[in-house]
ZALODREN-852981 format. One line per field, with one value per atom (N, C-alpha, C, O): residue number from 1; residue in one letter; chain; atom name; x, y, z. Coordinates in nm, 4 decimals, always signed. Example, Ala and Ser with C-alpha at 12.3 -4.5 7.8 and 13.67 -1.06 7.14 Angstrom:
<rs>
k	c(1:1:1:1:2:2:2:2)
r	c(A:A:A:A:S:S:S:S)
c	c(A:A:A:A:A:A:A:A)
a	c(N:CA:C:O:N:CA:C:O)
px	c(+1.3190:+1.2300:+1.3200:+1.4236:+1.2850:+1.3670:+1.2900:+1.3409)
py	c(-0.5690:-0.4500:-0.3300:-0.3319:-0.2250:-0.1060:+0.0030:+0.1138)
pz	c(+0.7800:+0.7800:+0.7800:+0.8465:+0.7080:+0.7140:+0.7870:+0.8039)
</rs>
This chain:
<rs>
k	c(1:1:1:1:2:2:2:2:3:3:3:3:4:4:4:4:5:5:5:5:6:6:6:6:7:7:7:7:8:8:8:8:9:9:9:9:10:10:10:10:11:11:11:11:12:12:12:12:13:13:13:13:14:14:14:14:15:15:15:15:16:16:16:16:17:17:17:17:18:18:18:18:19:19:19:19:20:20:20:20:21:21:21:21:22:22:22:22:23:23:23:23:24:24:24:24:25:25:25:25:26:26:26:26:27:27:27:27:28:28:28:28:29:29:29:29:30:30:30:30:31:31:31:31:32:32:32:32:33:33:33:33:34:34:34:34:35:35:35:35:36:36:36:36:37:37:37:37:38:38:38:38:39:39:39:39:40:40:40:40:41:41:41:41:42:42:42:42:43:43:43:43:44:44:44:44:45:45:45:45:46:46:46:46:47:47:47:47:48:48:48:48:49:49:49:49:50:50:50:50:51:51:51:51:52:52:52:52:53:53:53:53:54:54:54:54:55:55:55:55:56:56:56:56:57:57:57:57:58:58:58:58:59:59:59:59:60:60:60:60:61:61:61:61:62:62:62:62:63:63:63:63:64:64:64:64:65:65:65:65:66:66:66:66:67:67:67:67:68:68:68:68:69:69:69:69:70:70:70:70:71:71:71:71:72:72:72:72:73:73:73:73:74:74:74:74:75:75:75:75:76:76:76:76:77:77:77:77:78:78:78:78:79:79:79:79:80:80:80:80:81:81:81:81:82:82:82:82:83:83:83:83:84:84:84:84:85:85:85:85:86:86:86:86:87:87:87:87:88:88:88:88:89:89:89:89:90:90:90:90:91:91:91:91:92:92:92:92:93:93:93:93:94:94:94:94:95:95:95:95:96:96:96:96:97:97:97:97:98:98:98:98:99:99:99:99:100:100:100:100:101:101:101:101:102:102:102:102:103:103:103:103:104:104:104:104:105:105:105:105:106:106:106:106:107:107:107:107:108:108:108:108:109:109:109:109:110:110:110:110:111:111:111:111:112:112:112:112:113:113:113:113:114:114:114:114:115:115:115:115:116:116:116:116:117:117:117:117:118:118:118:118)
r	c(M:M:M:M:E:E:E:E:T:T:T:T:D:D:D:D:A:A:A:A:N:N:N:N:G:G:G:G:D:D:D:D:P:P:P:P:T:T:T:T:A:A:A:A:L:L:L:L:L:L:L:L:S:S:S:S:L:L:L:L:L:L:L:L:G:G:G:G:D:D:D:D:E:E:E:E:Y:Y:Y:Y:V:V:V:V:Q:Q:Q:Q:D:D:D:D:I:I:I:I:L:L:L:L:V:V:V:V:A:A:A:A:T:T:T:T:S:S:S:S:D:D:D:D:G:G:G:G:P:P:P:P:K:K:K:K:S:S:S:S:V:V:V:V:K:K:K:K:E:E:E:E:L:L:L:L:S:S:S:S:E:E:E:E:H:H:H:H:L:L:L:L:D:D:D:D:A:A:A:A:A:A:A:A:Q:Q:Q:Q:S:S:S:S:T:T:T:T:V:V:V:V:Y:Y:Y:Y:D:D:D:D:R:R:R:R:T:T:T:T:E:E:E:E:K:K:K:K:M:M:M:M:V:V:V:V:E:E:E:E:H:H:H:H:R:R:R:R:L:L:L:L:L:L:L:L:V:V:V:V:E:E:E:E:R:R:R:R:T:T:T:T:R:R:R:R:I:I:I:I:V:V:V:V:A:A:A:A:D:D:D:D:G:G:G:G:S:S:S:S:H:H:H:H:H:H:H:H:S:S:S:S:V:V:V:V:Y:Y:Y:Y:E:E:E:E:I:I:I:I:N:N:N:N:I:I:I:I:D:D:D:D:H:H:H:H:L:L:L:L:D:D:D:D:V:V:V:V:D:D:D:D:V:V:V:V:T:T:T:T:E:E:E:E:D:D:D:D:G:G:G:G:L:L:L:L:E:E:E:E:V:V:V:V:G:G:G:G:V:V:V:V:E:E:E:E:T:T:T:T:R:R:R:R:D:D:D:D:P:P:P:P:Q:Q:Q:Q:A:A:A:A:E:E:E:E:R:R:R:R:F:F:F:F:T:T:T:T:T:T:T:T:M:M:M:M:W:W:W:W:N:N:N:N:D:D:D:D:I:I:I:I:R:R:R:R:E:E:E:E:A:A:A:A)
c	c(A:A:A:A:A:A:A:A:A:A:A:A:A:A:A:A:A:A:A:A:A:A:A:A:A:A:A:A:A:A:A:A:A:A:A:A:A:A:A:A:A:A:A:A:A:A:A:A:A:A:A:A:A:A:A:A:A:A:A:A:A:A:A:A:A:A:A:A:A:A:A:A:A:A:A:A:A:A:A:A:A:A:A:A:A:A:A:A:A:A:A:A:A:A:A:A:A:A:A:A:A:A:A:A:A:A:A:A:A:A:A:A:A:A:A:A:A:A:A:A:A:A:A:A:A:A:A:A:A:A:A:A:A:A:A:A:A:A:A:A:A:A:A:A:A:A:A:A:A:A:A:A:A:A:A:A:A:A:A:A:A:A:A:A:A:A:A:A:A:A:A:A:A:A:A:A:A:A:A:A:A:A:A:A:A:A:A:A:A:A:A:A:A:A:A:A:A:A:A:A:A:A:A:A:A:A:A:A:A:A:A:A:A:A:A:A:A:A:A:A:A:A:A:A:A:A:A:A:A:A:A:A:A:A:A:A:A:A:A:A:A:A:A:A:A:A:A:A:A:A:A:A:A:A:A:A:A:A:A:A:A:A:A:A:A:A:A:A:A:A:A:A:A:A:A:A:A:A:A:A:A:A:A:A:A:A:A:A:A:A:A:A:A:A:A:A:A:A:A:A:A:A:A:A:A:A:A:A:A:A:A:A:A:A:A:A:A:A:A:A:A:A:A:A:A:A:A:A:A:A:A:A:A:A:A:A:A:A:A:A:A:A:A:A:A:A:A:A:A:A:A:A:A:A:A:A:A:A:A:A:A:A:A:A:A:A:A:A:A:A:A:A:A:A:A:A:A:A:A:A:A:A:A:A:A:A:A:A:A:A:A:A:A:A:A:A:A:A:A:A:A:A:A:A:A:A:A:A:A:A:A:A:A:A:A:A:A:A:A:A:A:A:A:A:A:A:A:A:A:A:A:A:A:A:A:A:A:A:A:A:A:A:A:A:A:A:A:A:A:A:A:A:A:A:A:A:A:A:A:A:A:A:A:A:A:A:A:A:A:A:A:A)
a	c(N:CA:C:O:N:CA:C:O:N:CA:C:O:N:CA:C:O:N:CA:C:O:N:CA:C:O:N:CA:C:O:N:CA:C:O:N:CA:C:O:N:CA:C:O:N:CA:C:O:N:CA:C:O:N:CA:C:O:N:CA:C:O:N:CA:C:O:N:CA:C:O:N:CA:C:O:N:CA:C:O:N:CA:C:O:N:CA:C:O:N:CA:C:O:N:CA:C:O:N:CA:C:O:N:CA:C:O:N:CA:C:O:N:CA:C:O:N:CA:C:O:N:CA:C:O:N:CA:C:O:N:CA:C:O:N:CA:C:O:N:CA:C:O:N:CA:C:O:N:CA:C:O:N:CA:C:O:N:CA:C:O:N:CA:C:O:N:CA:C:O:N:CA:C:O:N:CA:C:O:N:CA:C:O:N:CA:C:O:N:CA:C:O:N:CA:C:O:N:CA:C:O:N:CA:C:O:N:CA:C:O:N:CA:C:O:N:CA:C:O:N:CA:C:O:N:CA:C:O:N:CA:C:O:N:CA:C:O:N:CA:C:O:N:CA:C:O:N:CA:C:O:N:CA:C:O:N:CA:C:O:N:CA:C:O:N:CA:C:O:N:CA:C:O:N:CA:C:O:N:CA:C:O:N:CA:C:O:N:CA:C:O:N:CA:C:O:N:CA:C:O:N:CA:C:O:N:CA:C:O:N:CA:C:O:N:CA:C:O:N:CA:C:O:N:CA:C:O:N:CA:C:O:N:CA:C:O:N:CA:C:O:N:CA:C:O:N:CA:C:O:N:CA:C:O:N:CA:C:O:N:CA:C:O:N:CA:C:O:N:CA:C:O:N:CA:C:O:N:CA:C:O:N:CA:C:O:N:CA:C:O:N:CA:C:O:N:CA:C:O:N:CA:C:O:N:CA:C:O:N:CA:C:O:N:CA:C:O:N:CA:C:O:N:CA:C:O:N:CA:C:O:N:CA:C:O:N:CA:C:O:N:CA:C:O:N:CA:C:O:N:CA:C:O:N:CA:C:O:N:CA:C:O:N:CA:C:O:N:CA:C:O:N:CA:C:O:N:CA:C:O:N:CA:C:O:N:CA:C:O:N:CA:C:O:N:CA:C:O:N:CA:C:O:N:CA:C:O:N:CA:C:O:N:CA:C:O:N:CA:C:O:N:CA:C:O:N:CA:C:O)
px	c(+0.0865:-0.0030:+0.0761:+0.1695:+0.0533:+0.1244:+0.0647:-0.0532:+0.1548:+0.1004:+0.0740:+0.1041:+0.0204:-0.0280:+0.0984:+0.2073:+0.0822:+0.2090:+0.2750:+0.3971:+0.2042:+0.2622:+0.3028:+0.3800:+0.2611:+0.2818:+0.2069:+0.2363:+0.1142:+0.0193:-0.1192:-0.2045:-0.1484:-0.2843:-0.4018:-0.5110:-0.3895:-0.4730:-0.5231:-0.6442:-0.4211:-0.4382:-0.5352:-0.6334:-0.5060:-0.5601:-0.7066:-0.8017:-0.7224:-0.8676:-0.9502:-1.0698:-0.8759:-0.9598:-1.0043:-1.1138:-0.9062:-0.9558:-1.0704:-1.1699:-1.0609:-1.1715:-1.2989:-1.4072:-1.2856:-1.4165:-1.4914:-1.6015:-1.4191:-1.4691:-1.5775:-1.5607:-1.6843:-1.8034:-1.7673:-1.7900:-1.7126:-1.6622:-1.5682:-1.5734:-1.4766:-1.3876:-1.4606:-1.4356:-1.5463:-1.6312:-1.7139:-1.7307:-1.7678:-1.8419:-1.7555:-1.7866:-1.6410:-1.5417:-1.5053:-1.4997:-1.4747:-1.4425:-1.5477:-1.5228:-1.6791:-1.7841:-1.7973:-1.8046:-1.7995:-1.8148:-1.6970:-1.7223:-1.5806:-1.4719:-1.4610:-1.3832:-1.5407:-1.5373:-1.6064:-1.5927:-1.6736:-1.7083:-1.6376:-1.6795:-1.5322:-1.4449:-1.3801:-1.4160:-1.2900:-1.2141:-1.3164:-1.4047:-1.3000:-1.3744:-1.2829:-1.1902:-1.3090:-1.2453:-1.2991:-1.3984:-1.2352:-1.2820:-1.4109:-1.5010:-1.4321:-1.5605:-1.6773:-1.7781:-1.6562:-1.7490:-1.7707:-1.8830:-1.6679:-1.6939:-1.7589:-1.8253:-1.7305:-1.8003:-1.9518:-2.0359:-1.9772:-2.1286:-2.1885:-2.2981:-2.1235:-2.1947:-2.2065:-2.2956:-2.1318:-2.1160:-2.1968:-2.2171:-2.2392:-2.2914:-2.1921:-2.2268:-2.0714:-1.9673:-1.8745:-1.8527:-1.8179:-1.7347:-1.6004:-1.5392:-1.5655:-1.4443:-1.3236:-1.2389:-1.3126:-1.1934:-1.1974:-1.0960:-1.3320:-1.3416:-1.2905:-1.2152:-1.3337:-1.2954:-1.1498:-1.0880:-1.0850:-0.9485:-0.8696:-0.7727:-0.9156:-0.8566:-0.8471:-0.7452:-0.9746:-0.9767:-0.9055:-0.8418:-0.9186:-0.8452:-0.6907:-0.6230:-0.6407:-0.5060:-0.4664:-0.3707:-0.5367:-0.5121:-0.5211:-0.4359:-0.6239:-0.6512:-0.5415:-0.5146:-0.4781:-0.3723:-0.2451:-0.1692:-0.2264:-0.1141:-0.1201:-0.0167:-0.2418:-0.2574:-0.2842:-0.3096:-0.2789:-0.2778:-0.4179:-0.4293:-0.5236:-0.6607:-0.7130:-0.8104:-0.6355:-0.6868:-0.5501:-0.4471:-0.5569:-0.4472:-0.5003:-0.6164:-0.4109:-0.4410:-0.3799:-0.2680:-0.4603:-0.4325:-0.4635:-0.5402:-0.4154:-0.4287:-0.5366:-0.5212:-0.6518:-0.7535:-0.7147:-0.7079:-0.6926:-0.6818:-0.8017:-0.8739:-0.8271:-0.9671:-0.9306:-0.8139:-1.0273:-1.0112:-0.9506:-0.8710:-0.9862:-0.9360:-0.7809:-0.7252:-0.7220:-0.5854:-0.5699:-0.4642:-0.6632:-0.6417:-0.6427:-0.6746:-0.6051:-0.6039:-0.6323:-0.6148:-0.6765:-0.7069:-0.6818:-0.6663:-0.6787:-0.6559:-0.7866:-0.8858:-0.7926:-0.8989:-0.8501:-0.7306:-0.9301:-0.9021:-0.9773:-1.0950:-0.8938:-0.9532:-0.9211:-0.8122:-1.0116:-0.9976:-0.8591:-0.8334:-0.7918:-0.6704:-0.6675:-0.5595:-0.7633:-0.7653:-0.8702:-0.9851:-0.8071:-0.8992:-0.9657:-1.0839:-0.8817:-0.9360:-0.8421:-0.7210:-0.8900:-0.8159:-0.8124:-0.9125:-0.7073:-0.7002:-0.6724:-0.5783:-0.7403:-0.7020:-0.6779:-0.7585:-0.5638:-0.5305:-0.5028:-0.4411:-0.5542:-0.5339:-0.4179:-0.4342:-0.3027:-0.2121:-0.1705:-0.2232:-0.0621:-0.0281:+0.0377:+0.0469:+0.0913:+0.1501:+0.0458:+0.0823:-0.0709:-0.1690:-0.2276:-0.2171:-0.2864:-0.3436:-0.2423:-0.1417:-0.2775:-0.1973:-0.3002:-0.3968:-0.2755:-0.3616:-0.2834:-0.1784:-0.3401:-0.2784:-0.3640:-0.4864:-0.2995:-0.3790:-0.3359:-0.2222:-0.4270:-0.3769:-0.4248:-0.5450:-0.3301:-0.3753:-0.4117:-0.3773:-0.4772:-0.5165:-0.4107:-0.3933:-0.3367:-0.2343:-0.1064:-0.0874:-0.0077:+0.1378:+0.1763:+0.1133:+0.2910:+0.3360:+0.3292:+0.2705:+0.3818:+0.3905:+0.2590:+0.2459:+0.1510:+0.0089:-0.0428:-0.1193:+0.0122:-0.0156:+0.0170:-0.0553:+0.1351:+0.1976:+0.1212:+0.0950:+0.0851:+0.0068:-0.1343:-0.1834:-0.1822:-0.3256:-0.3207:-0.4111:-0.2093:-0.1798:-0.1641:-0.2197:-0.0881:-0.0557:-0.1735:-0.2024:-0.2559:-0.3840:-0.4767:-0.5464:-0.4861:-0.5703:-0.5180:-0.6008:-0.3970:-0.3353:-0.3905:-0.4580:-0.3537:-0.3852:-0.5446:-0.5834:-0.6171:-0.7694:-0.8287:-0.9417:-0.7437:-0.7898:-0.7852:-0.8262)
py	c(-0.1179:-0.0007:+0.1347:+0.1461:+0.2259:+0.3477:+0.4461:+0.4440:+0.5272:+0.6244:+0.7696:+0.7934:+0.8455:+0.9708:+1.0410:+1.0389:+1.1039:+1.1486:+1.2539:+1.2687:+1.3225:+1.4445:+1.3863:+1.4513:+1.2827:+1.2391:+1.3120:+1.3091:+1.3726:+1.4645:+1.4075:+1.4469:+1.3095:+1.2763:+1.3558:+1.3238:+1.4659:+1.5636:+1.6258:+1.6382:+1.6734:+1.7389:+1.6461:+1.6975:+1.5131:+1.4222:+1.4173:+1.4363:+1.3916:+1.3734:+1.4991:+1.4997:+1.6011:+1.7496:+1.7530:+1.7961:+1.7021:+1.7206:+1.6199:+1.6553:+1.5009:+1.4077:+1.4527:+1.4096:+1.5448:+1.5989:+1.7152:+1.7628:+1.7462:+1.8401:+1.7739:+1.6643:+1.8438:+1.7817:+1.7627:+1.6559:+1.8644:+1.8508:+1.7521:+1.6926:+1.7294:+1.6250:+1.4822:+1.3938:+1.4743:+1.3568:+1.3163:+1.1992:+1.4293:+1.4423:+1.3918:+1.3027:+1.4559:+1.4233:+1.2894:+1.2310:+1.2193:+1.0857:+0.9961:+0.9013:+1.0290:+0.9479:+0.9576:+0.8582:+1.0825:+1.1106:+1.0421:+0.9948:+1.0356:+0.9649:+0.8118:+0.7457:+0.7597:+0.6220:+0.5402:+0.4180:+0.6032:+0.5340:+0.5724:+0.5423:+0.6371:+0.6625:+0.8166:+0.8998:+0.8305:+0.9613:+1.0960:+1.0853:+1.1970:+1.3125:+1.4382:+1.4445:+1.5339:+1.6560:+1.7530:+1.7254:+1.8531:+1.9674:+2.0114:+2.0257:+2.0348:+2.0709:+1.9858:+2.0289:+1.8622:+1.7582:+1.7438:+1.7154:+1.7619:+1.7516:+1.8864:+1.8875:+1.9906:+2.1091:+2.1141:+2.1644:+2.0649:+2.0540:+1.9576:+1.9831:+1.8428:+1.7356:+1.7774:+1.7279:+1.8576:+1.8935:+2.0365:+2.0784:+2.1050:+2.2318:+2.3268:+2.3931:+2.3173:+2.4017:+2.4657:+2.4131:+2.5819:+2.6673:+2.5877:+2.5215:+2.6060:+2.5216:+2.5520:+2.4649:+2.6802:+2.7154:+2.6299:+2.5869:+2.6085:+2.5215:+2.3836:+2.3305:+2.3209:+2.1879:+2.1851:+2.0899:+2.2798:+2.2822:+2.2757:+2.2017:+2.3534:+2.3569:+2.2215:+2.1698:+2.1707:+2.0291:+1.9177:+1.8312:+1.9226:+1.8197:+1.8234:+1.7206:+1.9457:+1.9682:+1.9020:+1.8250:+1.9321:+1.8787:+1.7368:+1.6650:+1.6897:+1.5365:+1.4595:+1.3426:+1.5263:+1.4673:+1.4585:+1.3618:+1.5692:+1.5778:+1.4670:+1.4147:+1.4337:+1.3433:+1.2007:+1.1073:+1.1843:+1.0632:+0.9987:+0.8774:+1.0773:+1.0418:+1.0216:+0.9513:+1.0941:+1.1067:+1.1035:+1.1415:+1.0572:+1.0565:+1.1535:+1.1472:+1.2394:+1.3108:+1.2413:+1.1902:+1.2455:+1.1860:+1.2621:+1.3568:+1.2380:+1.3295:+1.2418:+1.1218:+1.3223:+1.2475:+1.3333:+1.4556:+1.2354:+1.2898:+1.2825:+1.1829:+1.3879:+1.4025:+1.3678:+1.3787:+1.3265:+1.2760:+1.4031:+1.3824:+1.5212:+1.6186:+1.6549:+1.7520:+1.5808:+1.5975:+1.6711:+1.6552:+1.7517:+1.8209:+1.7274:+1.6093:+1.7845:+1.7159:+1.7904:+1.9123:+1.7300:+1.7912:+1.6893:+1.5689:+1.7427:+1.6534:+1.5996:+1.6725:+1.4863:+1.4213:+1.3624:+1.3383:+1.3416:+1.3027:+1.1771:+1.1638:+1.0693:+0.9357:+0.8984:+0.9306:+0.8301:+0.7958:+0.6888:+0.5987:+0.7180:+0.6390:+0.5530:+0.5028:+0.5360:+0.4716:+0.3481:+0.3487:+0.2510:+0.1375:+0.1515:+0.1264:+0.1912:+0.2120:+0.2835:+0.2772:+0.3507:+0.4161:+0.3554:+0.3041:+0.3631:+0.3065:+0.4036:+0.4784:+0.4209:+0.5052:+0.4182:+0.3363:+0.4475:+0.3666:+0.4866:+0.5898:+0.4563:+0.5177:+0.4639:+0.3542:+0.5304:+0.4680:+0.5698:+0.6791:+0.5102:+0.6060:+0.7256:+0.8136:+0.7357:+0.8517:+0.9423:+1.0529:+0.9038:+0.9803:+0.8998:+0.7771:+0.9588:+0.9047:+0.8761:+0.9449:+0.7541:+0.7318:+0.6944:+0.6227:+0.7473:+0.7310:+0.6634:+0.7114:+0.5415:+0.4813:+0.4878:+0.4758:+0.5064:+0.5069:+0.3945:+0.3838:+0.3210:+0.2082:+0.2344:+0.2337:+0.2583:+0.3074:+0.2002:+0.0840:+0.2321:+0.1242:+0.0736:-0.0481:+0.1550:+0.1038:+0.1391:+0.2606:+0.0658:+0.1118:+0.1652:+0.1413:+0.2429:+0.3096:+0.2200:+0.2654:+0.1013:+0.0263:+0.0098:+0.0113:-0.0075:-0.0140:+0.1164:+0.1240:+0.2233:+0.3610:+0.3804:+0.4370:+0.3292:+0.3450:+0.2550:+0.2971:+0.1396:+0.0526:+0.1219:+0.1321:+0.1583:+0.2254:+0.3576:+0.3859:+0.4273:+0.5570:+0.5118:+0.5714:+0.4054:+0.3570:+0.3068:+0.3382:+0.2313:+0.1951:+0.3071:+0.3083:+0.4016:+0.5142:+0.5871:+0.6317:+0.5979:+0.6678:+0.5703:+0.6132:+0.4397:+0.3587:+0.3650:+0.3616:+0.3720:+0.3767:+0.5164:+0.5262:+0.6174:+0.7376:+0.7627:+0.8693)
pz	c(-0.0073:+0.0006:-0.0069:+0.0724:-0.0820:-0.0836:+0.0236:+0.0590:+0.0678:+0.1661:+0.0873:-0.0297:+0.1668:+0.0998:+0.0295:+0.0868:-0.0970:-0.1458:-0.0599:-0.0650:+0.0134:+0.0978:+0.2352:+0.3056:+0.2714:+0.4086:+0.5175:+0.6370:+0.4666:+0.5579:+0.5649:+0.4854:+0.6630:+0.6523:+0.6880:+0.6410:+0.7742:+0.7882:+0.6704:+0.6524:+0.5730:+0.4604:+0.3676:+0.3139:+0.3510:+0.2666:+0.3210:+0.2451:+0.4519:+0.5096:+0.4881:+0.4591:+0.5048:+0.4772:+0.3290:+0.2928:+0.2444:+0.0992:+0.0789:+0.0156:+0.1278:+0.1133:+0.1721:+0.1324:+0.2725:+0.3260:+0.2405:+0.2683:+0.1448:+0.0359:-0.0512:-0.1046:-0.0617:-0.1311:-0.2792:-0.3361:-0.3386:-0.4783:-0.5117:-0.6194:-0.4202:-0.4251:-0.4268:-0.5088:-0.3326:-0.3406:-0.4606:-0.4947:-0.5264:-0.6490:-0.7532:-0.8323:-0.7490:-0.8658:-0.8651:-0.9734:-0.7432:-0.7442:-0.7926:-0.8671:-0.7458:-0.8015:-0.9587:-1.0310:-1.0016:-1.1459:-1.2257:-1.3364:-1.1785:-1.2566:-1.2415:-1.3103:-1.1505:-1.1239:-1.2516:-1.2559:-1.3455:-1.4690:-1.5776:-1.6893:-1.5632:-1.6827:-1.6665:-1.5833:-1.7538:-1.7559:-1.7878:-1.8729:-1.7274:-1.7696:-1.7654:-1.6847:-1.8496:-1.8717:-1.7586:-1.6913:-1.7456:-1.6481:-1.6959:-1.6132:-1.8176:-1.8747:-1.8371:-1.7812:-1.8719:-1.8317:-1.6865:-1.6449:-1.6041:-1.4742:-1.4099:-1.3062:-1.4835:-1.4339:-1.4723:-1.3978:-1.5793:-1.6193:-1.5281:-1.4783:-1.4998:-1.4160:-1.2783:-1.2093:-1.2333:-1.0969:-1.0750:-0.9610:-1.1870:-1.1914:-1.0998:-1.0020:-1.1514:-1.0682:-1.1664:-1.2755:-1.1283:-1.2143:-1.2425:-1.1587:-1.3756:-1.4056:-1.3204:-1.3008:-1.2663:-1.1880:-1.0574:-1.0026:-1.0109:-0.8896:-0.9106:-0.8290:-1.0272:-1.0691:-1.0892:-1.0415:-1.1555:-1.1759:-1.0489:-1.0319:-0.9672:-0.8213:-0.7545:-0.7086:-0.7567:-0.6817:-0.7542:-0.6941:-0.8880:-0.9666:-0.9506:-0.9484:-0.9399:-0.9235:-0.7825:-0.7755:-0.6814:-0.5391:-0.5474:-0.4952:-0.6129:-0.6064:-0.6941:-0.6666:-0.8006:-0.8672:-0.7801:-0.7847:-0.6981:-0.6098:-0.4986:-0.4570:-0.4530:-0.3543:-0.4139:-0.3378:-0.5448:-0.6168:-0.6152:-0.6332:-0.5940:-0.6026:-0.7365:-0.7634:-0.8270:-0.9736:-1.0401:-0.9843:-1.1579:-1.2674:-1.3813:-1.4218:-1.4277:-1.5340:-1.6651:-1.6668:-1.7660:-1.8909:-1.9991:-1.9818:-2.1170:-2.2404:-2.3291:-2.3514:-2.3777:-2.4557:-2.5930:-2.6052:-2.6870:-2.8354:-2.9039:-2.9009:-2.9680:-3.0437:-3.1879:-3.2255:-3.2692:-3.4079:-3.4902:-3.5818:-3.4586:-3.5424:-3.5003:-3.5516:-3.4146:-3.3791:-3.2521:-3.1910:-3.2022:-3.0851:-2.9725:-2.9856:-2.8544:-2.7346:-2.6131:-2.6154:-2.5004:-2.3901:-2.2609:-2.2813:-2.1322:-2.0289:-1.9785:-1.9806:-1.9368:-1.8662:-1.7373:-1.7205:-1.6571:-1.5124:-1.4914:-1.5250:-1.4249:-1.4043:-1.2657:-1.2182:-1.1947:-1.0599:-1.0448:-1.1246:-0.9417:-0.9389:-0.8022:-0.7711:-0.7306:-0.6090:-0.6064:-0.6508:-0.5486:-0.5023:-0.3652:-0.3413:-0.2861:-0.1527:-0.0606:-0.0820:+0.0399:+0.1377:+0.2826:+0.3327:+0.3386:+0.4830:+0.5720:+0.5457:+0.6827:+0.7847:+0.9186:+0.9626:+0.9707:+1.1020:+1.2070:+1.1806:+1.3170:+1.4357:+1.5219:+1.5752:+1.5405:+1.6078:+1.7234:+1.7441:+1.7969:+1.9146:+1.8897:+1.9752:+1.7606:+1.7026:+1.6296:+1.5897:+1.6123:+1.5358:+1.4127:+1.4157:+1.3087:+1.2099:+1.1133:+1.0959:+1.0403:+0.9172:+0.8104:+0.8366:+0.6844:+0.5820:+0.4733:+0.4304:+0.4252:+0.3059:+0.1857:+0.1918:+0.0789:-0.0520:-0.1470:-0.1931:-0.1688:-0.2703:-0.4063:-0.4327:-0.4968:-0.6294:-0.7291:-0.7074:-0.8336:-0.9208:-1.0110:-1.0164:-1.0838:-1.1784:-1.1648:-1.1600:-1.1566:-1.1533:-1.2920:-1.3950:-1.2825:-1.3902:-1.5151:-1.6134:-1.5206:-1.6422:-1.7023:-1.8246:-1.6147:-1.6731:-1.7339:-1.8301:-1.6608:-1.7195:-1.8526:-1.9346:-1.8751:-2.0169:-2.1111:-2.2238:-2.0749:-2.1627:-2.1848:-2.2972:-2.0955:-2.1095:-2.2080:-2.2866:-2.1916:-2.2723:-2.4116:-2.5040:-2.4297:-2.5794:-2.6247:-2.7402:-2.5602:-2.6312:-2.6488:-2.7502:-2.5623:-2.5974:-2.7296:-2.8090:-2.7508:-2.8788:-2.9992:-3.0927:-2.9838:-3.1014:-3.1280:-3.2447:-3.0455:-3.0607:-3.1132:-3.1611:-3.0993:-3.1522:-3.2990:-3.3447)
</rs>
């Protein structure tokens, strides 16, 4: 199990308490979404979605990928990157573990397959 990228369980738990973050996790659980798609789905400003997705990528809750469109243009999409979270209470405080979905080798394979399908 991987630990929080920043080693700060309080920051991760605070982030997970954000309603937009929770909604983004749910929305991306059925496939990658762009900021525009997330903004429309959540009925939120794109700046709000950009802010949350940036923090979520930093904490490895999401992975940012590139979607290539048939006309050759491309844009970022965000995909959920966690299988589950563990929160342990110890004598030293809280410990948060994040188990991610796909290791880097699988990310490359996924990216290559996305390019080939476009």
